[in-house]
Every structure is written in C-alpha cells, then in structure tokens.
C-alpha positions in Angstrom: 26.8 -4.3 43.4 25.5 -3.3 40.0 21.8 -2.3 39.9 19.1 -1.8 37.3 18.1 1.7 36.3 14.8 3.0 37.7 12.5 5.2 35.6 14.0 8.6 35.7 16.0 11.0 33.4 19.5 9.6 33.7 22.5 10.8 31.6 25.1 8.4 30.6 27.5 9.8 33.2 24.8 9.1 35.9 24.3 5.6 34.7 28.1 4.8 34.6 29.0 6.4 38.0 26.1 4.7 39.6 27.3 1.3 38.6 24.1 0.3 36.9 24.1 -3.2 35.2 21.5 -2.7 32.4 19.5 0.1 30.9 15.9 0.0 29.6 15.3 3.6 28.8 13.8 3.8 25.3 11.6 6.9 26.0 14.6 9.1 27.1 17.5 10.6 25.1 21.1 10.4 26.5 24.4 12.1 25.9 25.6 10.4 22.7 29.3 11.2 23.7 29.1 8.9 26.7 27.6 6.0 24.8 30.9 4.3 24.4 31.5 4.6 28.2 28.2 2.9 28.8 29.0 0.0 26.6 32.4 -0.5 28.3 30.7 -0.2 31.8 28.1 -2.8 30.9 30.8 -5.2 29.5 32.8 -5.3 32.7 30.9 -8.2 33.9 32.7 -10.4 31.3 29.9 -10.7 28.8 29.6 -8.8 25.5 26.8 -6.3 25.0 23.7 -6.8 22.8 22.3 -3.7 21.2 18.7 -3.7 19.9 17.5 -0.6 17.8 13.9 -0.4 16.6 12.6 2.1 14.1 16.1 3.4 13.3 14.6 5.2 10.3 11.7 7.0 12.1 13.4 10.4 12.5 14.3 10.6 8.9 10.9 9.3 7.6 9.2 11.9 9.7 11.3 14.6 8.0 11.3 13.4 4.3 9.6 16.6 3.3 12.3 18.6 5.1 15.6 17.7 3.5 17.9 19.9 5.6 16.4 18.4 8.9 16.7 14.8 7.6 20.2 15.4 6.5 21.1 16.7 9.9 19.5 13.7 11.5 21.4 11.3 9.2 24.7 12.9 10.3 23.8 12.4 13.9 23.0 8.8 13.3 26.3 8.1 11.4 28.2 9.4 14.5 26.1 7.1 16.7 26.8 4.0 14.6 30.5 5.2 14.5 30.6 4.7 18.3 29.1 1.1 17.9 31.9 0.2 15.4 34.6 1.5 17.7 33.3 -0.5 20.5 33.2 -3.7 18.4 35.3 -5.8 21.0 32.6 -5.2 23.6 29.6 -6.1 21.5 28.1 -9.5 20.9 25.8 -8.3 18.1 23.6 -5.4 17.0 20.1 -5.9 15.7 18.6 -3.0 13.8 14.9 -2.8 12.5 13.0 -0.3 10.5 10.6 0.0 7.6 12.9 1.8 5.2 16.2 0.7 3.7 18.5 3.6 3.3 21.7 2.7 1.5 24.8 1.6 3.6 26.8 4.6 2.4 24.2 6.9 3.7 23.2 6.0 7.3 25.4 2.9 8.1 28.6 4.0 6.5 30.4 4.1 9.8 29.3 0.5 10.7 31.5 -2.5 10.0 29.7 -4.2 7.1 26.3 -4.9 8.7 24.4 -8.0 7.3 21.3 -7.0 5.5 18.3 -9.5 6.3 15.7 -7.6 4.4 15.5 -10.0 1.4 17.2 -13.1 3.0 15.0 -16.1 2.3 15.8 -17.6 5.8 14.0 -14.7 7.4 11.3 -14.1 4.8 8.5 -15.2 7.2 9.9 -14.2 10.4 7.8 -11.0 11.0 4.4 -12.3 9.5 1.9 -15.1 10.0 2.1 -17.9 7.5 -0.7 -20.0 6.1 0.4 -22.8 8.3 0.4 -20.7 11.4 -3.1 -19.4 10.6 -4.4 -23.0 10.6 -2.5 -24.0 13.7 -3.1 -21.1 15.9 -6.2 -19.4 14.7 -8.5 -22.3 13.7 -10.9 -21.6 16.6 -11.0 -17.9 15.9 -11.7 -18.6 12.3 -14.6 -21.0 13.1 -16.1 -18.5 15.6 -15.8 -15.6 13.3 -17.2 -17.7 10.3 -20.3 -18.4 12.4 -20.8 -14.7 13.0 -20.5 -14.0 9.2 -22.8 -16.8 8.4 -20.3 -18.5 6.0 -18.1 -21.7 6.2 -14.7 -21.5 7.8 -13.2 -22.3 4.4 -15.0 -19.5 2.8 -13.8 -17.1 5.6 -10.2 -18.4 5.2 -10.4 -17.3 1.4 -11.7 -14.0 2.4 -8.9 -13.5 5.0 -6.2 -14.4 2.3 -7.7 -11.8 -0.1 -7.8 -9.1 2.6 -4.7 -9.6 4.8 -2.4 -12.0 3.2 0.1 -11.5 0.3 3.2 -9.9 1.8 6.2 -11.3 0.3 9.7 -10.0 0.9 11.9 -12.3 -1.3 11.5 -14.2 -4.6 9.6 -17.5 -4.5 8.7 -17.4 -0.9 5.4 -18.1 1.0 3.4 -15.0 1.6 2.5 -13.9 5.1 -0.4 -12.1 6.8 -0.1 -8.8 8.5 0.0 -9.7 12.3 -1.4 -6.4 13.3 -4.5 -6.7 11.1 -5.1 -10.3 11.9 -5.1 -9.7 15.7 -7.4 -6.6 15.3 -9.7 -8.6 13.0 -10.3 -11.4 15.5 -10.5 -9.1 18.4 -13.2 -6.8 16.7 -14.7 -9.6 14.6 -15.2 -7.5 11.6 -13.3 -6.8 8.3 -11.8 -3.3 8.2 -8.6 -1.5 7.0 -6.7 -1.9 10.3 -3.4 -1.5 8.5 -4.2 2.0 7.6 -5.6 2.9 11.0 -3.8 5.3 13.5 -1.8 2.5 15.0 -1.3 0.2 12.0 -0.1 2.6 9.3 3.7 2.5 8.7 4.0 6.2 8.3 1.5 8.6 6.8 1.3 8.5 3.0 1.1 12.3 2.7 4.6 12.7 1.5 4.2 9.6 -1.0 1.1 11.2 -2.5 2.8 14.5 -2.8 5.6 12.9 -4.7 3.1 11.1 -7.0 1.3 14.2 -7.8 4.4 16.4 -8.3 6.1 13.9 -10.6 2.9 13.1 -12.4 3.6 9.4 -11.6 1.5 6.8 -13.5 -0.7 5.5 -10.7 -2.1 2.9 -12.9 1.3 1.2 -13.2 1.4 0.4 -9.5 -0.6 -2.8 -9.8 2.0 -4.6 -12.0 5.6 -3.1 -11.9 8.3 -5.3 -13.4 11.9 -4.2 -12.3 15.1 -5.4 -10.9 16.0 -5.4 -7.2 18.4 -2.4 -7.5 15.3 -0.3 -8.6 13.4 -0.8 -5.3 15.7 -2.0 -2.7 17.3 1.2 -1.4 17.2 4.9 -1.7 18.7 8.1 -0.3 17.4 11.3 0.9 18.7 13.4 -1.9 17.4 11.0 -4.6 14.0 9.9 -3.4 12.3 7.4 -5.7 8.7 6.5 -5.4 8.8 2.7 -5.9 11.3 2.0 -3.1 9.3 4.1 -0.7 6.2 2.2 -1.6 7.8 -1.2 -1.3 9.6 -0.6 1.9 6.6 1.0 3.6 4.3 -2.0 2.6 2.1 -0.5 -0.1 3.7 -2.7 -2.7 5.2 -6.3 -2.3 6.7 -9.0 -4.5 4.2 -10.9 -6.5 6.4 -12.7 -9.0 10.0 -13.3 -10.1 11.7 -14.2 -13.2 15.0 -16.0 -12.3 16.4 -15.9 -15.9 16.1 -12.1 -16.0 16.2 -11.5 -12.2 13.2 -9.3 -12.7 10.5 -8.8 -9.9 6.9 -8.0 -10.3 5.6 -5.6 -7.6 1.9 -5.1 -6.8 -0.4 -4.3 -3.9 -0.2 -7.2 -1.3 -4.0 -7.5 -0.6 -7.3 -5.7 -0.7 -6.8 -4.0 2.7 -3.7 -2.1 1.5 -5.0 -1.5 -2.0 -8.3 -0.1 -0.9 -6.8 2.1 1.8 -4.1 3.5 -0.4 -6.2 4.1 -3.4 -9.0 5.8 -1.3 -6.3 8.1 0.0 -5.1 8.8 -3.5 -8.6 9.6 -4.7 -9.1 12.1 -1.9 -5.8 13.7 -2.6 -6.2 13.9 -6.3 -9.8 15.2 -6.2 -9.2 17.2 -2.9 -12.5 15.9 -1.6 -13.4 14.4 1.7 -12.8 10.6 1.7 -16.1 9.9 3.4 -17.9 11.7 0.7 -15.9 10.0 -2.0 -17.0 6.6 -0.4 -20.7 7.4 -0.6 -20.3 8.2 -4.3 -18.7 5.0 -4.9 -21.6 3.1 -3.3 -24.0 5.0 -5.6 -21.9 4.1 -8.7 -21.8 0.4 -7.6 -25.6 0.5 -7.3 -26.0 2.1 -10.8 -23.8 -0.3 -12.6 -25.2 -3.4 -10.9 -28.7 -2.2 -11.8 -27.5 -1.6 -15.3 -28.6 2.1 -15.0 -26.1 3.6 -17.2 -27.6 7.1 -17.3 -27.7 7.3 -13.6 -24.1 6.1 -13.5 -22.9 9.2 -15.6 -25.1 11.5 -13.6 -23.4 10.4 -10.4 -20.0 11.0 -12.1 -21.1 14.4 -13.1 -22.2 15.2 -9.6 -18.7 13.9 -8.4 -16.8 16.3 -10.6 -19.0 19.1 -9.8 -17.9 18.9 -6.2 -14.3 18.9 -7.1 -12.7 22.3 -6.0 -12.4 24.7 -8.8 -8.6 25.2 -8.4 -7.9 21.6 -9.2 -6.1 21.5 -12.6 -7.7 18.9 -15.0 -6.2 20.3 -18.2 -4.0 17.3 -18.7 -5.6 14.1 -19.9 -3.6 12.0 -17.4 -4.9 13.8 -14.4 -8.5 13.3 -15.0 -7.8 9.8 -16.2 -6.1 9.0 -13.0 -9.3 10.1 -11.1 -11.4 7.9 -13.3 -9.0 5.0 -12.7 -9.1 5.4 -9.0 -12.9 5.6 -9.0 -13.2 2.3 -11.0 -10.7 0.5 -8.8 -12.4 1.5 -5.7 -15.8 0.2 -7.0 -14.5 -3.1 -6.2 -14.6 -4.1 -9.9 -12.1 -5.9 -12.0 -10.5 -3.2 -14.0 -7.4 -2.7 -16.0 -6.6 0.9 -16.8 -5.7 1.4 -20.4 -5.5 -2.2 -21.0 -3.2 -3.0 -23.9 -4.5 -5.2 -26.7 -3.0 -6.1 -30.1 -5.1 -3.2 -31.5 -4.1 -0.5 -29.0 -5.1 0.6 -25.5 -8.5 0.8 -23.7 -8.9 3.4 -21.0 -10.8 1.1 -18.6 -12.5 -2.3 -18.5 -14.9 -2.9 -15.7 -16.2 -6.4 -15.0 -19.2 -6.3 -12.7 -19.9 -9.4 -10.6 -23.0 -10.9 -9.3 -23.5 -10.5 -5.6 -23.3 -14.3 -5.1 -19.9 -14.6 -6.8 -17.3 -15.4 -4.1 -14.4 -14.1 -6.4 -15.9 -10.6 -6.4 -13.9 -7.9 -4.8 -14.7 -6.5 -1.3 -17.4 -4.0 -2.4 -20.9 -5.3 -2.5 -23.9 -3.1 -3.2 -25.6 -1.7 -0.1 -29.0 -2.3 -1.9 -28.1 -5.6 -3.7 -31.0 -7.3 -2.0 -33.4 -5.1 -3.8 -32.0 -6.0 -7.2 -33.2 -8.9 -9.3 -30.7 -11.6 -10.2 -30.9 -10.5 -13.8 -30.2 -6.8 -13.1 -26.8 -7.7 -11.2 -25.7 -10.5 -13.6 -22.1 -10.5 -14.6 -21.5 -7.7 -17.2 -18.5 -6.2 -18.8 -18.2 -2.5 -19.7 -15.5 -1.0 -22.0 -14.8 2.7 -21.4 -12.9 5.0 -23.6 -12.5 8.6 -22.4 -11.5 11.7 -24.5 -10.5 15.2 -23.4 -12.1 18.0 -25.3 -13.2 15.9 -28.2 -16.5 13.9 -28.4 -18.1 10.8 -26.9 -18.7 9.6 -30.4 -15.0 9.8 -31.2 -14.3 7.7 -28.1 -16.8 5.1 -29.1 -15.5 4.9 -32.6 -12.0 4.2 -31.3 -13.3 1.1 -29.6 -14.9 0.0 -32.8 -12.1 0.9 -35.1 -9.5 -1.0 -33.0 -11.8 -3.9 -32.3 -11.2 -3.8 -28.6 -14.3 -5.9 -28.1 -12.8 -9.0 -29.5 -10.5 -9.6 -26.5 -13.6 -9.9 -24.2 -16.1 -11.7 -26.4 -14.8 -15.0 -25.5 -15.9 -14.5 -21.8 -19.6 -15.1 -22.9 -20.9 -12.1 -20.8 -23.1 -9.2 -21.8 -20.7 -6.5 -23.0 -21.3 -2.7 -23.4 -18.7 -0.3 -24.9 -18.8 3.2 -23.7 -17.4 6.4 -25.1 -17.3 9.6 -22.9 -15.9 13.0 -23.3 -14.4 15.3 -20.4 -14.6 19.1 -21.2 -11.8 20.8 -19.5 -13.3 24.2 -19.8 -16.5 23.0 -18.0 -14.4 20.6 -15.8 -17.1 18.0 -16.4 -18.1 14.8 -18.2 -20.3 16.5 -20.8 -21.3 13.5 -23.1 -21.4 9.8 -23.1 -22.7 7.3 -25.6 -22.8 3.5 -25.6 -24.0 0.6 -27.8 -26.8 -1.6 -26.8 -25.9 -5.1 -25.7 
C-alpha cells in the first residue's frame, strides 16, 4: 500500500522503490534524473500529478553578480523543466511562482508554452489585500490601532493607504496592500518599513544599487517612468536592465496607463517602499551609515521647519564632511543625486530638476505644517516646540552649481523666472542658490532672497 514520505533524506530511487504516494520534501535536493520516474510512480493511482514550484528564480537572483554561476543554474533549470514537458501526459498542471520574470527562451524554453499570469487582469488582486478586503476583514484592527494612535479610523485608513497600498500589476486595476506589511503592522501596532526588513524584503537591493551606480542611472527618474510593457516585463542574465529588475522585485509598480499609446507610468508603490529604497540608496551613494544619515535628516527637517536657513546649510556641510574621502564627486550628477535623495527623505514634496517652460530647477521643496494630513511620513521630532508660524507651509527653490558660485545659481532662478510656476500657490517662497566645490568636496557658498 502506498505510504507518505517521512522526514528524511530520500533520493528519487528510494521514494519510487518504497512505493510512496506523495512527497513533501521542499528542504531536500533529489536526483534530477529520476524526477520523471517519480512523476510516473505518483500517477499510477489513475490521477494526474500537480506540481507546485515556489521561488523558481531564487537561485539565479542570488547569483546576479556572478554571471557564470547564474548561467550554470539556468542550464540546470532548463533540464528540470524539460523533464516536466516530457511527462506532460501524467501532469494535471504546473504552477510556478517567483518575483522575477526571465524570458521564456531563457529559463522556460523547454516547457510547452506556459501561460504567463503576471499581467493578467483576472489575477491582478490575487496576491494582495484589496481596499474592500481591508474594510471587511480588518475593520476591528483598524479601530483598535486608531485608538492607540489617537486618530479616527478614517484618518488611519488614509495613512495605511499612503504607507502600504499602491501595488498594481496590470493597467487600470485596483491597487492592493502588501499582506506581509499589513499583518506585521497590526501585530506590532506601529508604522515601520516591514517590507524592507529581514523577512519582508524580496531580495537584497545590493546588486540593484551596484547597477545604478555603475551605469550612472538617473535615480530622479524613478518616480515617474513612462515606457511600454516590453521595456519592463522581462530580462535575461546577459542583458540585465535596471527598470525590469525594480518592477519585478516590487520597488516600482504601475501607476498609470495610456491606452492609445500603450504606455505605462511606473513609480514607487507607497511610502514604505520609497523610504526604504531611497534610504538604502543614500547610504550607498554617500557610503555612510544609514542610521547616521537618518539623524542628519531629522536635523534638516527641524532647520527647515524653523526656517533656520543658515543652520540648514551648516548641517549639509557637516553631512558632506563625513562622506569618505575616496567618494568621487567630480561629476555634477553624482552630488546632485545625493542632494536629491536627501530632499526626498526629508519627507518633503520635491521634484528634482523640475522642468518648467523656462528650463529646469534642481529641487523644489514644499514644507508642510505639522497639522497637515497630506504631509509625508516624516514629522519633526521637535515640532511641538515650534510656533505655528515657524512651521507654516513654505516653498523653497534650490539651484545647485558645481565649481561656480552661489550667485550664479540664484541668478539662474531669476533669469528663467522659475518662481512664476509656484507663485499661484500663495505660500511664502524662498529661492536658493548654492555652490558645491569639488576640490573641497563641500557646499562652500549659498545665497537666498528674502521672502
């Protein structure tokens, strides 16, 4: 009589000769050459076999920075899937999951035309929590957590959407929440970057960051990429592309779709992902400890909210003074990327090198009053000590120059009339010009106009 496999280190031959009925041995490796025999043995009961494969891509992802090893693994996987194709008559169906989508000619060339569900609308919400499900199944948790936070359930629901919602895998679909983060949030009853933690992160971003730095990729474009599906849907080991990697590992998601052009807009799904990834990038580009970077960010937030502009630039100088000497800041793009990351992580509304009809502005920072619910996730640690006037909404325009002068930067703002675009907002506005001296590796001068 067939029997189940007990925990042990069986080979395929042991399983087949022992007459075992089913196998649940995910933590052990078996002789691949006997896989076909196993399928045939299990199908003797008159029923076809169902094969479930999770994290099919993990061996290759773990070796993205070791191309020969990744190629060898891919070759082995091709042989594995070739066996599945040969055993088609014994198989009911095969279900394969992973976070990356290698092209069919790469890994799955031996399979018999597998159906790709990645961007199928019928399955778009299958692996996330929808807004309706949040209301239906988590209303009690929301009410309990809202009481702890001292806000209404409606206000908490808004904050939850900003932090953990936003994942969208097809055009014109309902976005979904990250289940892992939501479950961790309600269990711990505090907001945090659970997705980026040891158990939540879909693969370390180390290799992604390495690619971004080596290829001098424009990090600022990641918040609004417009492209067609072929540009981000698949990739191969020999031709790694940054955008597909970011999309498939969850750092970017679909935010908009233009049907007439079949053009997608990709961006960060939510604050949790954006904060975690940009914090990692700032640490990588500045080669500084991320905990120290965060402390500097809080100091910069306090300075801007207090409208202490001199202190703001003193803190920036201190930051760059701590950057290791061997970091190359000769190129304007490199130091501009660091400035951009700093401003994004302040929790301000910022567009790096915003394009206007008169040219481009390096950075626009809109500071929000602590009572504004639309403000991003950072709030000043000492906001309670500031007066309402000192933290009122304010707009700062920044123009940075490399090895020129702060006056030149400020003059560029005036010449191109960048200010006009923001005057209609009716908020105090301060244009800033600053210069970065590459020889001194420091912000050496800044100048601004009075409000």
